C-alpha positions, 0 to 999 in steps of 0.5 A: 499499499504505502511501502512505509513501515507501520512503526514509522507511521506510529512514530509520526502519529506520536510526534503529532499527538505530543505536539498537540498536547504541548501546545494545549498544555502551554495555553492552559498554563499561560491562562492559569498564570494570567489568572494568578497575575490578575488576582494578585494585581487586584489585591495590590490595587485594593491595598493601594486604595486602602492606603490612599483612603487612610492617608486622606483620613489622616490629612483631614484629621491634621487639617482640622 
């Protein structure tokens, strides 16, 4: 039929499956990392906002 040994076809199929899984896993990892970064960023922004409000309250106390 093809004159190509069956084991070569299996090896090529394995390479194709490995490449697909590597790309799929890479995308999932990037998504997870981005989610973690976004969560850490929102926590940081909340802390900055709280600090800003605290400083504003202190300034108002000194002004009076």
